[in-house]
C-alpha positions, -999 to 999 in steps of 0.1 A, spaced: 381 512 253 364 488 275 331 472 273 322 489 307 332 521 297 317 517 261 281 512 277 288 543 301 294 566 269 265 555 255 247 561 286 260 592 292 248 605 256 215 589 259 209 609 292 221 639 275 199 636 246 168 635 277 180 659 304 149 652 322 161 618 330 189 608 354 207 581 363 201 565 397 225 529 390 243 512 361 256 476 371 278 457 346 283 423 357 312 400 345 291 383 320 281 413 303 244 417 320 237 454 324 210 467 346 201 504 344 179 521 365 171 556 358 144 586 372 133 614 359 122 651 367 86 641 356 86 605 366 95 577 337 78 560 312 81 528 292 88 548 261 118 566 279 133 533 292 128 522 256 147 553 238 173 546 264 177 509 260 178 514 221 202 541 219 230 521 239 216 487 225 222 498 185 256 509 191 270 478 205 287 453 185 266 419 193 296 401 176 323 410 197 300 414 230 275 391 243 253 411 266 219 414 283 201 450 288 178 459 312 165 497 317 138 498 344 125 529 364 126 537 405 99 524 417 74 541 442 86 521 469 126 527 462 140 543 484 160 579 474 191 576 464 201 606 448 196 644 458 176 650 426 147 627 436 144 645 471 138 681 450 118 660 424 93 646 459 90 685 474 57 685 490 49 648 492 50 625 525 86 610 533 91 578 559 132 584 570 149 558 587 178 566 609 205 549 623 201 557 657 170 576 661 135 572 657 117 572 622 103 601 611 74 607 589 64 644 575 59 665 543 94 675 523 92 709 527 130 716 515 156 700 496 192 712 492 226 699 480 235 684 513 198 683 535 167 679 535 137 692 553 107 672 572 76 687 589 49 674 606 19 679 628 27 661 663 1 660 694 18 675 725 13 678 765 -3 714 768 21 741 786 0 749 811 -30 728 825 -45 692 813 -49 679 776 -30 681 745 -21 705 718 -13 696 679 17 714 668 36 717 635 76 703 644 100 708 617 134 690 611 160 696 586 185 660 582 218 656 565 218 632 535 246 610 554 228 605 588 197 584 571 197 551 563 161 552 539 137 577 532 110 561 508 81 584 497 47 570 511 17 563 488 -20 570 497 
């Protein structure tokens, strides 16, 4: 079993013991620097990162492999990468950047395996007469058509 396979198996075992956590990214460099980014259905605290780190570190042999290990949580300003992150952030305001379309800001009202729905209020000219009226807009976007989605913090 390669070093990478060992790390991935230990990481999977650690995540199996904590079903509230999920993996965003795991990078293992050529010089055995392990960088793990986690998120959780109710967030990730320092203790959760320590537990995952220990489960991996205590089961790897430092005599066999010289490695460094970093386990961190996805920050508030980090872009959403997994469907589970969208589900976790239902009801929160997102800024969504798209390749060939304007940026959208709205409340995340739905998230499925293939797409998500934003809702926002916008001022538009009245259909008849002068002035403007506030209307509620909704748009469903597929994950593939966006370049970045971030939670906006007040």
